[in-house]
N, C-alpha and C positions, 0 to 999 in steps of 0.2 A: 948475647945482645938482647934477646926477648925475655930473659928470665925475670926482669923487673915488672913485666906486664902480667896482670891477672884477668881472669874471665869475669863476666858479669855475675855468673852464678857464684863464683868465689867471693865476690864483693858482697852479694846479698847474704850469703851464709855468714860472713864475718860480721856484718851489721846486725844480723839476727842474733848472733852469739853475744854481741855487745849489749843489745837490748835485753836479752833474756837473763843476762847476768848483772844487770843494773838493778839494785834493790829499790831504787826510786821509781822504776817503771814496772815493777812486779805487783804493786798494789796501788792503783791509781784511782782517784775519785774525780769524776768529771760531771759537770752539769751543762746542759744545752738542750737544743730542740731537735727532735727526730725529723729526718727528711729522707726521701728516696727509699722508703720502707718496702721490703720484699720478704715474704714468708716462703721458704722453700718447702717442697712437698715432703721432704724428709724431716721437717720440724725445725730446721735451723732458721734463724732470723738474721737478715742482712739489712743494714741501714746506715745512715750518716748522722753524726751528731755535730751540730753547728751552733755558732753564735754569730754575732754581727761581724766578727773579724776573720773567722777561720772555720775549718771543718775537719773531721776525721772519720774514716770508715770504721764501722763497728760490726762485729760478728758475735751472735749469741747462739751457742750450739744447743741442740734440742734438749740435752740433759738439764741445762739451766733454764731454757725457755719454757719448758713444761711446768716450771714452778710458778710462773707468773699468774696472777689472779685477774688480769685484765688483758685486753687486746691492744697491741701497739698500733698507732696511726701517725701519719705525717702531721707535724705541727705540735705534737706532745712535748711539753717541757719535762725533762727527766733528770734524775740523779743516777749516775752509773758508777759501778765498782767493777774493776777488771785489771787486766795487765796489758802493757803495750809490747808489741812484737812486730817483726817484719814478715810480710808474706813474700816468700822467695820468688814466686812466679812472676810477680809484678815489681818487686823491689820496693813496694810501698809499705809504710808502717800503718798499723791499725790497732784498735783496742778489742781484745777478746773479753766480752762482758760476762761477768759471773753473776751479778745481781743488778736489778734495775727497779727504781721506784719513781713515782710521779712527784715532782716538787710542787711548791705552792702555786706557781703559775700553771702547772699541769692540772691542778684542780679547777682552775678557771677554764681551762680548755675543755675539761669534761663537762662543765656546766654549759659551755658554749655548744658542744656537740649535742648535748641533751636537748637544749632549747631548739637548736637547728632541726633536729629530727622531729620534734613535736610540731613546730610550725610548718614544716614541710608536709607532714601527714595531714594537716588541716588545709592544705592548699594555698598557703600564703606565698609560696614561691612558684606557683603554677604559671608558666609562660603565657598560657591562654588568657590569664586574668590581668596581665600587665597592660598598661595604657601606652598608647603610641606617643612618642616624643614629638612635639610640633616642629616643623621644619623652620618656621619663621616666627618665633615668639616675639610678642611686643612688650610683655612685662614678665620679668623673672624675679622670683622671690629667693632669698638666700638665708638659710638658717645656719649660723655659725657664730663664733666669737666676734665681737665688734672690732677687736684689735688682733693683730697677728698677721702672719704671712698669708694664711688661707684666704681671708676676705680681700686682701690687696691683690693677690694673684687672680682671683675670680673677677673682680671689678675691672682690673686692667685688661684682662683677656677679653671680656665682653665688650668693653669700650673700643678696643682695637679691632675686634672682628665684626661687631654688629652695633655701631654707635647709636643707631636709632632705637635700640632696645632700652626700656626703662627698667631699672633695678631697684628692688626694695629689700632692705636689710631687716631681718627679723632676728635681733640679737639674742644669743642664748649662751649659757655655759656649755662647754663641750668636753669637760672632764670633771670628775668628782661626783659625790653622791647626789648633789642637787641638779646635775646636768640633765639626767633623763627626764624628770618631771618638766623642766623648762623646755626641752626639745619637744615633748608631747604638746605642751601648751602652745608653742609657736606654730606647730604643724596645724593645730586647730584654728589658730588665729589667721593663718595664711588663706583660709577659705574666704575670708572677707575682702580680699584685695583683688579679686578678679584676675588671678595670675594665669599665665599660659604654661609656666614651668616653675618647679620648685627644686632648688639645689640644697642638699643637707650634707654637711661634712665639716672636716677640720684637717689640719696638717698631720704629719706623722707623729709618732710617740710610742710609748711602751703599751703593752697590752692592757695594763691597768688604766693608763690614761684614756684609752679609746673604749673602755668597757661600757660606757653609757650607750654606745651604738650597738651593743649586744643585749640591750634591755628589751624584755618582752613587750612592755607597754609602748615603747618607741616603735618597735616593729609593727604592732597592731595599728598604731596611729598612721603610719605610712601606708599600710595596706588599705585602711579605710579612707584615706585622703583622696578626694576627687581630682586633684591636680596631678598631672604627670610629674614624677619625681626622679631625680638623679641622686644617687648616693656617692659621695666623694670623701672617703675617710682614709686618712693615712697615706702610705706609699703604695706603690703598685703591688707589692707582695702581701699587703695587709688585706684580709677579708673579714668583714663583720656581718652580723645578721642583717643590718640595714642594706648591705650590698645585695643580698639575696631577695629581700622583700621589695626593694625599690623597683621602679619600672626600668631603670637602667643603672649599671654600675660603672663609675669612672675610676681610673687608677689613682688619680690625684685631684685636688680641687681645681688646678689649672686644666686638667683633662676634662673635668665636668663642664667648665665654661666652653671649652672647645667643642665638646660633643653637644652642648645645649643650644648653641647659636651658630648660624652659618658665618662663613667668612665673607665680608662684603666684597673683597676683591674677587673671590671665586664666584660670588653671585653676579657681580657686574660682568665678569667674563662669560658667565652662563647666559646672562641677558643678551650680551653682544652676539653670542653664538645662536641664541634663539632668534634674534633680529635677522642675522644673516640667513638662517634656515627659512624664516618666514619670507624674507625677500626672494631667496632663490626658489622657494616653493611657489610664491605668487608669480614670479617671472616664468616659471615652467608652466603654470596653469595658463597664463596669458599666451605663451607661445603655442601650447597645445591647442587652445581654443582658436587661435589665429589660423593655425594649420587646418583645423577642422572646418573653419569658416571658408577658407580658400578652397578646400576640397568640395564643400557644398556649392560654392559659387561656380566652380568649374565643372560641376557634375552634369553629365550629358542629359540626364532625365530632367533636371531643373531647367536646362536650356531648351529642351524640346519636350514640354509636358505632354504634347499629343502622343508622344511615343509610348507613354504609360498606357493610354487607352488602346493604342494599336496592339501592343504586346498582350494586353488582357483580352482584346477582341480575338486575336489569333488563337490564344490559348482556349478561349470559350468555344471557337469553332472546332478546334481539335477535340475538346471534351464532348461537344454536342455530337460529332460524328461517332466518336467512340461509344457514346451512350446509345445512339441509334443502332449501332452494330450489335452492341450487347443486348438491347431489347429485341432486335430481330432474331438473333440467335436464340435468345431465351424463349420467344414465341414458337419458333420451330421446334425446339426441344419439348416445350409444353404440349404442342399439338401432337407430336409423336407419342408423347407419354399418354395423352388423352385417347388417341386411337388404340394404343395398346390396352389401356384400361377398358375401353369400349369392347374390344374383342374379348378380353378376359371376362367382362361382365356378361356378354351374350352367351359365351360358352357356359358360364356358371349358371345363367338362367335356364338354358336348354337342359343342362344336366339336372337342375333342380326340378323342372317341369316333368322330365322323364321319370324322375324318382317319385314325384307326387302322383303321376298317372298310374304307375305300377302299384303304389299304395292304395289309390282309389279303386283300381280294378280288384285288388285283393279284398277290399271292404265289400264291394258289390257282390263278389262271389260268395263271400260269407253270408251276406244278407239274403242272397238267393236261396241258399240252403235253408235259412230260417223263415223264408217267406210263406205265410199260411195259404196264399193263393195257389201256390204250386201244389200244396197238399190237397186243396179242393179239386184241382184239375185231375188228380189221380183217383177221384171218386168219393172223396170225403166231403162232409158238409160242416157248417158251423151253425149251431143253434143258439139263438139269443132271445132273451126277454128284456124288453126295454134297453136294448143295445148292450146288454150284459151277457157274456158267454155263459151257456149252461153246460156244465160238465158232470151233473148228477141229477137223477130223477127226483131226488129229495128237494131240489130247488124248484120243482114244477108241481102245480096242483091243477085239478080239473078246471076246465073252461079258461085256462091261461092262453093268451095269444102268443104263438111262437113265430119267430122269424128264422127261416132256415135258408142259409146262403149256400148255393151250389156253384159250380164253375160257370154256368151261363145265366144265373139269375137268382131271384129270391122267392122263397115259398112262404106264404103267410097261412098259418093253420091254427085251429082251436083244439085244445086238449079235451078229448072226450073220455079217455080212460088211461090209467097209469098202471103199468105192470112192472113189478120188480123181479129181478132174476133170483 
């Protein structure tokens, strides 16, 4: 009964066998754009090749990937050679890439990446240098083709969302070789219109059609422009140099108009909400002040102002008594301290006097020992001439008048003879 049923693995193997034995799938040439690129640590490359309608998973093993002379990145346009087979684990088919080169559009992508890296290094993409988009612009300039869906979408969106805003069209080519110089010219002309906002863009198209928005001069003109600028080029998946250098990037021209001006309905609703909040806030303030006024009106102090004085008077009496007590206690303490200091001083003075007396007595005793009067009392005398002590006969000559001091008086005599020992 179940013999006619096969497993999923058997089906995958059968399909793989069919793919591997189909000569049309063993040597396939594909062209498309790389996305979801991932480089494995072992050197294998995994990515997706896509176009506008479909996509296929791709694997390039390290043996072939090592031969590439360039690095793969998302967005590259490539020409791929390989074989189609089924990956049994998922049951999905994929291309195993043997060789890969960049096609003509890929060269444009390389130029794009080179310019992008150059301008980024110069700071043209620096978020800190971007100007703030005004919330309520009064005059908006639009640089785009005067005909086509882009200008219609922008104008209709602005009129619907913010009808009081004035719009000024600065017509320019938006594809072809002459487009870039015209865009640069109109960016410079926009400075003369006193604009609050400038929108630059066009609708979708091929990479060649939108290449003027990858022009270096256009990028530098946007960076130097003093007007806040929105870039609105192509569809949401399209990225150009102007998207990075502009103050704001919009996914589409319609999106630029929506991001550039407010919605009047939202603004009116906002004003209504503000009005309600102001009213409620004012009402709350009035109620709070009324309650405060009632509280003040019924306050006991205001009804009995004399009570303020009475309370202060009572508090003053308490503080006065406390101060007196503190001062009295302080005086007692100081008096006790003074008496203690007095006693200590008296003791110190007495000790010092005793010490001085002892010192004085010692000095007197020493002087007594050296006192010449004591020597005289022992039988010695002092001989002087003109109040000068004579200690040698060589200082005396005949007929000199000598004064001789003894213990009980003075003898005055005249030298009649001098004898030397």
